[in-house]
C-alpha positions as CSV (number, residue, x, y, z in Angstrom):
1,M,126.0,72.7,163.7
2,K,125.7,71.3,167.0
3,K,122.0,71.8,166.4
4,L,121.7,70.3,162.9
5,E,122.9,67.3,164.8
6,Y,120.4,67.8,167.3
7,Y,117.2,67.8,164.6
8,K,119.1,64.8,162.5
9,M,119.0,62.8,166.1
10,M,115.4,63.8,166.7
11,L,113.8,62.9,163.4
12,D,116.2,59.3,163.1
13,G,114.2,58.9,166.4
14,T,110.9,59.7,164.7
15,P,108.6,56.4,165.0
16,C,107.6,57.2,161.2
17,G,109.4,57.6,158.2
18,I,110.4,61.3,156.7
19,C,111.7,62.3,153.5
20,H,112.7,65.0,151.5
21,V,112.6,64.3,147.4
22,A,113.2,66.2,144.4
23,L,110.2,66.2,142.2
24,D,112.3,64.6,139.2
25,E,111.6,61.8,137.1
26,K,112.8,59.4,139.6
27,L,112.2,61.4,143.2
28,T,115.2,61.5,144.3
29,I,116.0,61.4,147.9
30,L,117.4,64.5,149.4
31,Y,117.0,63.5,152.7
32,A,115.4,60.5,154.6
33,N,115.8,59.0,158.4
34,Q,116.2,55.7,159.9
35,S,112.3,55.0,159.9
36,Y,112.2,56.1,156.4
37,Y,114.9,52.7,155.2
38,Q,113.8,50.9,157.9
39,I,110.3,50.6,156.4
40,Y,111.6,49.3,153.7
41,G,113.7,46.6,155.4
42,Y,117.5,49.0,154.8
43,T,119.5,51.5,156.7
44,A,120.6,54.8,155.9
45,E,124.4,53.4,155.7
46,N,123.7,50.1,153.1
47,A,120.7,52.1,151.1
48,E,122.9,53.9,148.8
49,A,125.1,51.0,148.2
50,Q,122.0,48.8,147.1
51,G,121.0,51.4,144.8
52,F,118.3,53.0,146.7
53,T,118.9,57.1,146.1
54,N,115.0,57.7,145.0
55,A,111.8,56.5,145.9
56,K,111.1,54.9,142.1
57,F,113.5,52.2,143.8
58,I,110.8,50.6,145.9
59,L,107.6,51.7,143.4
60,P,106.6,48.6,141.4
61,E,107.1,49.4,137.8
62,D,103.3,49.5,136.7
63,D,102.3,51.5,139.6
64,Y,105.2,54.0,139.2
65,Q,103.7,56.3,136.5
66,S,100.3,56.6,137.5
67,I,101.7,57.9,141.3
68,M,103.3,60.4,139.6
69,D,100.9,61.4,137.5
70,T,98.6,61.9,140.7
71,I,101.5,64.1,142.3
72,Q,101.6,66.0,139.2
73,C,97.7,66.5,139.3
74,H,98.0,68.2,142.7
75,I,101.4,70.0,141.9
76,R,99.3,71.8,139.2
77,R,96.6,72.5,141.5
78,K,99.1,74.2,143.8
79,D,97.5,71.7,147.0
80,R,100.0,72.2,149.7
81,Y,99.0,69.1,151.5
82,F,98.1,66.0,149.9
83,Q,98.0,62.5,150.5
84,L,98.6,59.0,148.8
85,E,98.0,55.1,148.8
86,F,100.3,53.3,147.2
87,R,102.5,50.0,147.1
88,A,105.7,49.3,147.8
89,I,108.7,46.9,147.3
90,H,110.3,45.7,150.4
91,S,113.8,44.7,150.6
92,S,112.4,40.9,150.6
93,R,110.9,41.6,147.6
94,K,107.5,41.4,149.1
95,L,104.7,43.9,148.8
96,M,103.7,46.1,151.4
97,W,101.4,49.6,151.6
98,L,102.1,52.4,152.9
99,L,100.3,55.8,153.5
100,V,102.1,59.2,153.0
101,Q,101.2,62.8,153.8
102,C,103.1,65.2,151.4
103,A,103.9,69.0,152.0
104,Y,104.4,71.2,149.0
105,D,105.7,74.8,148.9
106,P,104.8,76.4,145.6
107,D,106.9,78.7,146.7
108,R,109.8,75.9,146.3
109,P,108.5,74.2,143.5
110,G,111.5,71.3,143.1
111,S,110.6,69.4,146.4
112,M,108.5,68.1,148.3
113,L,108.2,66.6,152.1
114,C,107.0,63.2,152.6
115,V,105.5,61.3,155.9
116,L,105.3,57.8,155.7
117,L,103.0,55.4,157.6
118,D,103.4,51.1,157.1
119,I,99.5,50.9,156.9
120,A,99.8,46.9,156.3
121,D,97.5,46.3,159.1
122,R,95.2,48.4,157.8
123,K,94.8,47.3,154.3
124,Q,94.8,43.8,155.6
125,M,91.6,44.8,157.7
126,E,90.0,46.7,154.8
127,D,90.5,43.1,152.9
128,Q,88.7,41.5,155.1
129,I,86.5,43.5,155.2
130,R,85.7,43.7,151.4
131,M,86.2,39.8,151.1
132,S,83.4,39.8,154.2
133,M,81.0,42.3,152.2
134,Q,81.2,40.7,149.0
135,E,80.9,36.8,150.9
136,S,77.6,38.6,152.1
137,K,76.5,39.8,149.0
138,I,77.2,36.6,147.6
139,A,75.0,35.0,150.4
140,F,72.5,37.2,149.8
141,Q,72.2,36.4,145.9
142,L,72.0,32.7,146.7
143,T,68.9,33.5,148.6
144,D,65.6,34.6,148.2
145,K,66.2,37.9,150.6
146,M,67.2,41.2,149.6
147,M,69.6,43.7,151.0
148,Y,68.7,47.4,151.7
149,I,70.5,50.3,153.3
150,Y,68.4,52.6,155.2
151,E,69.6,56.3,156.5
152,P,67.4,57.5,159.4
153,A,69.0,61.0,159.8
154,A,68.2,61.8,155.8
155,R,65.4,58.9,155.6
156,R,66.9,57.8,152.4
157,L,66.3,53.9,151.7
158,K,69.0,52.4,149.3
159,Q,67.6,49.0,147.6
160,P,68.8,46.8,144.8
161,K,67.7,47.1,141.0
162,S,66.1,43.9,141.8
163,A,63.6,45.3,144.3
164,A,63.2,48.6,142.8
165,D,62.0,46.8,139.8
166,E,59.7,44.3,141.2
167,F,58.1,47.2,142.7
168,G,58.3,49.6,140.6
169,L,60.2,51.9,142.5
170,P,63.6,54.1,142.3
171,P,66.3,52.8,143.8
172,V,67.1,55.7,146.3
173,M,64.3,57.0,148.0
174,D,64.1,59.9,150.6
175,D,61.2,60.4,153.3
176,V,61.3,56.9,153.9
177,P,58.2,55.2,154.9
178,Y,56.2,57.9,153.9
179,S,57.1,58.2,150.4
180,V,56.8,54.7,149.8
181,L,53.2,54.5,151.5
182,R,52.4,57.5,148.7
183,T,53.2,55.0,146.2
184,G,50.5,52.6,147.1
185,A,52.9,50.1,147.7
186,I,51.7,48.8,150.6
187,D,48.7,47.1,151.3
188,E,46.2,49.1,153.0
189,A,46.0,46.6,156.6
190,C,49.8,46.8,156.8
191,V,50.2,50.6,156.7
192,N,50.8,51.4,160.6
193,D,53.4,48.0,161.1
194,Y,55.4,49.8,157.8
195,V,55.6,52.7,159.4
196,A,56.2,51.6,162.9
197,F,59.2,49.8,161.3
198,Y,61.2,52.6,160.4
199,E,60.3,54.5,163.2
200,S,62.3,52.0,165.1
201,I,65.0,52.6,163.5
202,I,64.9,56.2,163.6
203,R,64.3,55.5,167.5
204,G,67.5,54.2,167.6
205,E,66.6,50.9,168.1
206,K,69.3,47.9,167.7
207,S,67.5,45.3,165.4
208,G,63.4,44.6,164.4
209,H,60.9,42.6,162.8
210,S,57.9,43.6,160.3
211,V,55.7,41.9,158.0
212,V,53.7,43.4,155.7
213,K,51.8,42.8,152.4
214,K,53.5,44.7,149.5
215,R,52.3,45.7,145.8
216,R,54.2,44.3,143.1
217,R,54.8,45.9,139.6
218,D,52.8,43.7,138.1
219,G,49.5,44.5,140.3
220,S,50.1,41.1,142.2
221,F,50.3,41.3,146.1
222,G,52.6,38.9,148.7
223,W,53.8,38.9,151.8
224,Y,57.5,40.3,152.8
225,E,59.1,39.7,156.2
226,A,61.9,42.3,157.2
227,K,64.5,42.8,159.7
228,Y,67.2,44.8,160.6
229,A,70.4,45.7,162.5
230,S,71.2,49.0,163.5
231,I,74.7,50.5,162.9
232,F,75.6,53.0,165.3
233,D,78.3,55.8,165.5
234,E,81.2,56.7,168.5
235,C,78.5,59.0,169.9
236,G,76.1,56.0,170.3
237,M,74.0,57.5,167.1
238,V,72.0,55.7,164.3
239,K,73.9,55.7,160.9
240,R,72.4,53.5,159.0
241,A,70.4,50.3,159.2
242,V,71.5,47.0,157.1
243,I,67.7,45.6,156.4
244,S,66.9,42.0,154.8
245,C,63.7,42.1,153.1
246,E,62.5,37.7,152.0
247,D,59.5,37.1,150.0
248,I,57.4,34.8,152.6
249,T,54.2,34.4,150.4
250,E,54.1,30.7,150.8
251,Q,54.8,30.5,154.2
252,R,52.6,33.5,155.1
253,E,49.3,31.7,153.2
254,K,50.4,28.5,155.4
255,E,50.3,30.6,158.4
256,L,47.0,32.5,157.6
257,S,45.1,29.2,156.5
258,Y,46.4,26.8,159.5
259,Q,45.6,29.8,161.8
260,K,42.0,30.2,160.3
261,W,41.3,26.4,160.8
262,S,43.1,26.3,163.9
263,N,40.6,28.9,165.1
264,Y,37.6,27.5,163.7
265,F,38.3,24.3,165.1
266,K,39.2,25.1,168.6
267,A,35.7,27.3,168.7
268,R,34.4,24.2,168.3
269,E,35.9,22.7,171.7
270,G,33.6,22.1,174.2
271,K,30.8,21.2,171.4
272,T,32.5,18.5,170.1
273,I,33.7,14.8,171.7
274,G,37.3,16.0,170.7
275,V,39.4,18.4,168.5
276,Y,43.0,16.8,167.8
277,E,46.1,17.6,165.9
278,Y,48.3,15.4,164.6
279,N,51.7,15.4,162.7
280,L,51.1,13.4,159.8
281,T,54.2,13.0,158.5
282,K,55.8,12.4,161.5
283,N,53.2,10.3,162.9
284,L,53.1,12.4,166.0
285,Y,50.2,13.7,168.3
286,D,50.4,17.3,169.4
287,D,49.5,17.6,172.9
288,T,49.7,21.1,172.8
289,K,46.7,21.4,170.5
290,G,43.2,20.6,170.8
291,D,41.4,18.9,173.6
292,A,43.6,16.8,176.1
293,P,42.7,13.4,175.0
294,P,40.9,10.9,177.0
295,D,43.1,8.7,179.9
296,Y,43.4,6.1,177.3
297,L,44.9,7.7,175.0
298,R,47.0,9.6,176.8
299,S,49.8,7.1,176.5
300,L,49.8,7.0,172.7
301,K,51.8,9.0,171.3
302,T,51.8,8.2,167.7
303,Y,48.7,8.8,165.2
304,T,48.9,5.4,163.7
305,G,48.5,4.1,167.3
306,T,45.8,5.9,168.3
307,V,44.0,4.9,165.0
308,R,44.6,1.1,165.7
309,Y,43.7,1.8,169.4
310,I,39.9,3.1,168.5
311,A,39.2,0.7,165.7
312,E,39.8,-2.3,168.2
313,H,38.0,-0.9,171.1
314,F,35.5,1.7,170.5
315,V,34.3,1.3,166.2
316,H,31.5,-0.9,165.6
317,E,32.7,-3.9,163.7
318,R,30.3,-3.3,160.5
319,D,32.2,0.2,160.2
320,L,35.7,-1.1,160.9
321,E,37.0,-1.7,157.0
322,K,35.9,1.6,156.3
323,F,37.1,3.7,159.5
324,T,40.7,1.9,159.0
325,K,40.5,2.9,155.4
326,F,39.7,6.4,155.9
327,F,42.1,7.1,158.7
328,D,45.1,4.8,157.1
329,R,48.3,7.4,157.2
330,D,49.7,6.8,153.9
331,S,46.1,6.9,152.1
332,L,45.5,10.2,154.2
333,L,49.2,11.8,152.6
334,V,48.4,10.3,149.1
335,R,45.3,12.0,149.5
336,Y,47.2,15.8,151.0
337,Y,49.7,15.5,147.3
338,N,46.7,14.5,145.3
339,G,45.1,17.7,147.0
340,Q,42.4,16.4,148.6
341,T,42.5,18.0,151.8
342,T,39.3,17.5,153.9
343,G,36.9,14.6,154.4
344,V,34.3,13.3,156.8
345,L,33.1,9.9,158.0
346,D,29.9,8.9,160.3
347,Y,30.5,5.4,161.9
348,L,28.8,3.6,165.0
349,R,31.1,4.0,168.4
350,K,30.6,2.5,171.5
351,R,30.0,4.3,174.5
352,R,31.4,3.5,177.8
353,D,27.7,1.5,178.7
354,G,28.6,-0.6,175.7
355,E,25.7,1.3,173.5
356,F,26.6,2.1,169.8
357,F,26.0,5.9,168.9
358,W,26.7,7.5,165.7
359,V,29.6,9.9,165.2
360,R,30.6,12.2,162.7
361,A,34.9,12.4,161.9
362,V,35.7,15.4,160.4
363,I,39.1,15.9,159.3
364,L,41.6,18.8,157.4
365,L,44.6,18.2,156.3
366,L,47.2,21.2,156.3
367,A,50.9,22.1,155.3
368,D,52.8,22.9,158.4
369,P,53.5,26.4,158.0
370,Y,57.4,26.4,159.1
371,S,58.2,22.9,157.6
372,S,57.3,20.5,155.3
373,D,55.3,18.2,157.3
374,V,51.6,17.9,156.8
375,R,49.3,18.3,159.9
376,L,45.8,16.8,160.7
377,F,42.7,18.4,162.3
378,M,40.7,16.1,163.7
379,M,37.5,16.7,165.0
380,T,34.7,14.0,166.3
381,Q,31.1,15.1,166.4
382,D,28.0,13.3,168.4
383,I,25.5,13.1,165.7
384,D,23.3,10.1,167.3
385,Q,20.2,11.9,166.7
386,D,20.4,13.4,163.3
387,K,22.2,10.6,161.9
388,R,19.0,8.3,163.1
389,M,16.4,10.3,162.1
390,E,18.2,10.7,158.2
391,L,18.4,7.0,158.1
392,K,14.7,6.7,159.0
393,L,13.9,8.9,156.2
394,R,16.3,7.5,154.2
395,S,14.8,4.2,154.9
396,Q,10.9,5.3,154.5
397,M,12.4,6.6,150.7
398,E,14.2,3.6,149.6
399,H,12.1,0.8,151.0
400,D,8.3,-0.1,150.4
401,G,5.7,0.9,153.0
402,M,3.8,-2.3,153.1
403,T,7.0,-4.8,152.9
404,G,10.0,-3.5,153.9
405,L,11.4,-4.6,150.9
406,L,13.6,-2.3,148.6
407,N,11.3,-0.2,146.6
408,R,11.4,-0.1,142.7
409,E,14.0,2.3,142.0
410,T,16.5,1.9,144.8
411,F,16.6,-2.1,143.9
412,I,17.4,-0.9,140.5
413,A,20.0,1.5,141.8
414,R,21.6,-0.9,144.0
415,V,21.7,-4.1,141.6
416,S,22.8,-1.6,138.5
417,E,25.8,-0.4,140.9
418,I,27.1,-4.2,141.7
419,L,27.0,-4.9,138.1
420,G,28.6,-2.2,137.2
421,A,31.6,-3.0,139.4
422,S,31.9,-6.6,138.6
423,A,34.3,-8.1,136.8
424,P,33.6,-11.0,134.1
425,S,34.5,-14.0,136.6
426,K,32.0,-13.0,139.1
427,R,28.8,-14.8,139.1
428,H,25.1,-13.5,140.1
429,A,21.5,-14.6,140.0
430,L,18.5,-12.6,139.4
431,I,14.7,-13.9,140.1
432,M,11.8,-12.0,139.1
433,L,8.6,-13.7,140.4
434,D,4.8,-12.6,141.3
435,I,1.9,-14.5,142.6
436,D,-0.4,-16.5,141.2
437,E,-3.6,-15.3,139.9
438,F,-3.2,-12.7,142.7
439,K,-5.9,-10.7,141.1
440,R,-8.7,-13.4,141.5
441,H,-7.1,-13.8,145.1
442,N,-7.9,-10.3,145.6
443,D,-11.1,-9.4,143.9
444,Q,-12.8,-12.7,145.7
445,Y,-11.5,-12.1,148.9
446,G,-11.2,-8.6,149.4
447,H,-8.0,-5.8,149.5
448,P,-6.9,-6.5,153.1
449,Y,-6.6,-10.6,152.0
450,G,-4.6,-9.3,149.1
451,D,-2.3,-7.2,151.0
452,Q,-2.0,-9.9,153.4
453,V,-0.4,-12.2,151.0
454,I,1.8,-10.1,149.6
455,R,3.5,-9.1,153.3
456,E,3.6,-13.2,153.7
457,T,5.3,-13.6,149.9
458,A,7.9,-10.8,151.1
459,R,8.7,-12.0,154.5
460,F,8.9,-15.3,153.0
461,I,11.7,-14.2,150.6
462,Y,13.4,-11.9,152.6
463,G,13.4,-14.9,155.0
464,V,16.3,-16.9,152.5
465,L,18.6,-14.1,151.6
466,R,22.0,-13.9,153.0
467,K,23.1,-10.2,153.8
468,T,24.8,-9.3,151.0
469,D,21.6,-10.2,149.0
470,L,18.9,-7.9,147.6
471,C,15.1,-7.8,147.2
472,G,13.0,-5.7,145.7
473,R,9.1,-5.0,145.6
474,M,9.1,-3.6,142.0
475,G,4.8,-3.3,142.2
476,G,1.6,-5.1,142.5
477,D,2.6,-8.8,143.1
478,E,5.6,-8.7,141.4
479,F,9.0,-9.0,143.5
480,M,12.7,-9.4,141.9
481,V,15.3,-11.1,144.1
482,F,19.2,-10.4,143.6
483,L,21.4,-13.1,144.6
484,N,25.1,-11.9,144.6
485,D,28.1,-13.4,144.6
486,I,26.9,-17.2,143.9
487,S,29.8,-20.2,143.4
488,S,28.2,-21.5,140.3
489,E,24.8,-22.1,138.7
490,E,24.5,-25.6,139.6
491,E,24.9,-25.0,143.2
492,M,21.9,-22.2,143.1
493,L,19.2,-24.3,141.9
494,P,18.7,-26.0,145.4
495,R,18.4,-22.6,147.2
496,I,15.6,-21.4,144.4
497,E,14.0,-24.7,144.4
498,M,13.4,-24.2,148.5
499,L,12.2,-20.7,147.7
500,C,9.5,-22.1,145.4
501,R,8.5,-24.4,147.8
502,L,8.4,-21.8,150.8
503,L,6.1,-19.5,148.6
504,R,3.6,-22.3,148.0
505,R,1.3,-22.7,151.2
506,S,-2.5,-23.3,151.4
507,D,-5.4,-21.9,153.4
508,D,-7.9,-24.4,153.8
509,A,-11.0,-21.5,153.7
510,R,-9.3,-20.0,150.3
511,G,-7.2,-22.6,148.6
512,E,-3.7,-22.4,147.7
513,I,-1.1,-19.9,147.4
514,T,1.7,-20.2,144.8
515,C,4.5,-17.8,142.8
516,S,6.3,-18.3,139.5
517,M,9.6,-17.3,139.0
518,G,12.1,-16.3,135.9
519,V,15.3,-17.1,137.1
520,V,18.5,-15.6,134.5
521,F,22.5,-15.8,135.5
522,Y,25.3,-12.4,135.2
523,P,27.2,-12.6,132.9
524,R,25.4,-15.5,130.7
525,D,22.3,-13.6,130.3
526,G,23.3,-10.4,130.3
527,R,25.6,-7.5,132.0
528,T,23.0,-4.7,132.8
529,F,20.0,-4.5,135.0
530,Q,17.6,-4.0,131.6
531,E,19.3,-7.2,129.6
532,L,18.9,-9.2,132.8
533,Y,15.0,-7.7,133.8
534,Q,13.9,-8.3,130.4
535,K,15.1,-12.2,129.9
536,A,13.8,-13.1,133.8
537,D,10.6,-11.6,132.4
538,T,10.8,-13.7,129.0
539,A,11.2,-16.4,131.4
540,L,8.7,-15.7,133.9
541,Y,6.2,-15.8,131.1
542,D,6.9,-18.9,130.1
543,V,6.6,-20.4,133.2
544,K,2.8,-18.3,133.2
545,R,2.4,-20.0,129.7
546,T,2.8,-23.9,130.7
547,G,1.9,-23.8,133.9
548,R,2.0,-22.0,137.6
549,G,3.5,-22.5,140.4
550,N,6.7,-23.3,139.0
551,Y,10.6,-21.9,137.8
552,R,11.9,-21.5,134.8
553,I,16.0,-20.8,134.3
554,Y,16.1,-18.6,131.0
555,S,17.2,-20.1,127.6
556,F,17.4,-18.5,124.1
557,D,14.3,-20.6,122.9
558,L,11.9,-19.0,125.2
559,K,9.4,-17.1,123.8
560,G,8.1,-14.1,125.6
561,E,4.5,-12.5,125.4
562,G,3.8,-12.1,121.9
563,E,7.5,-13.1,120.8
564,E,8.6,-15.5,118.2
565,G,11.6,-16.3,119.9
566,D,14.1,-14.7,122.4
567,A,15.1,-11.2,121.1
568,F,17.6,-10.7,123.5
569,I,20.3,-13.0,122.5
570,N,21.9,-13.8,119.7
571,G,23.8,-17.1,119.4
572,T,23.2,-20.3,121.6
573,G,22.4,-21.1,125.0
574,P,21.8,-24.4,127.4
575,D,18.0,-25.7,127.1
576,T,16.6,-25.5,130.4
577,P,13.1,-26.9,130.7
578,T,10.1,-25.5,133.2
579,A,11.2,-26.6,137.1
580,T,8.5,-27.8,138.5
581,C,8.8,-27.4,142.9
582,P,7.8,-30.0,144.6
583,P,4.6,-29.3,146.5
584,A,4.9,-28.2,150.3
585,S,5.3,-30.7,153.0
């Protein structure tokens, strides 16, 4: 008896619940120590009074049948030892989690011995882990990242179905990375990086990173960035690695494009006046890239400030408007978003000695690979020698060799361009003129004299023109003058009369030289060069017919050579008589 009391006292002091229950419908308690009752918030003395005489009393009704089914399954298999996790009802009516280690003796089939542990803390931790994993899963689902699990011991890769489908691979693959390489999913140039990524996991590295180009199931290629973190066991061995993978194709292409052009511009450092880089979106100069700016620009940190300073101090007045327009920040951003990423501008720039020389500004607009900002590369080159040669050759092609005036083709092209861009409210005048009786002067006094008369006539015409006017030699002794953007037809008459007067000159030995002119106005007499040319020719012919050395302003009743009347205007027009120039003083 004393020995039984001793064992009972020892069991009551055990810090875990111990009970012996019958395998009947209610799991009647045959014996339980104090800790058993205390787990549920009872004492051995008050448990029976409250009905706590069987295990069914503390089990939730919804769980009871499944627990009994599990116990009966182990008994049928004659399992001597098995484990249960179940929920129980505390005396406070709160639910609690318990772990039960069960011992069953098939030779004594009517009961089993149970040892109980309160595992509320463990279940809480499991819930937190489960929630954390669920949150991580949701977080991955809400991003463009894919999560893989890699087991280095087995070289086994487990990937989500979406990733497997994207690359046409099974969700679980062994012998990774080599099995993936055999499928051709990795671009050849990235094979070494891909293998090194997994080998670093196998070696036991804590973390790693790689960017590789992979072939998708549809045959297209994309760039993917993978990062891993290793999980170690208690012996310090890598059990698995969690890998996150993200499609960075767009960013990578930006990086490669950015690097390509950065290297292109950098390779020209020293061969240019300067290579600079700006953050156009933030309006900032990037002093970590390109050449060091000259001293006078170092204090200017903004793009707009730099452009304004250069425009005010170095750009020729003639090119100021196009320079400002070309480098306008807002215009460049609009150009970029419209898909126009390059630009070239030639302009005259002042040297330190005050002389001007030709430079070429080359710009490139690129997306910043790591943000939504737009970056501007700018390279300035000294092209003075080549540009002057180009302009000289162009001038030779566009100008008449004898007089220096525009040749026929260039004159027609430039006037047509102005007319095409002119609003109906604009006013222009076109004058056709030739030298009276030029053939007689040329035949009588020789070709050198004829050439001299042509050059003198050109010089007189050019002397009365504004910068915006145009003058061309159309061939032989025929010239044309285009008076651009005039205020009114009436106010042009004094200028036309003055020109007519200047073109009349006397030579004591060879007689008088005069010119005849036909005058038309835009848009009254026509809107195209051809219309104006034909009517100016009609007016000129009428001067020749009625007397030379004069000018005629076109009117609808004039007759051209071989004509019964004007065939180019339908309607009415002002009656304009032949104007006779007063003699030269």
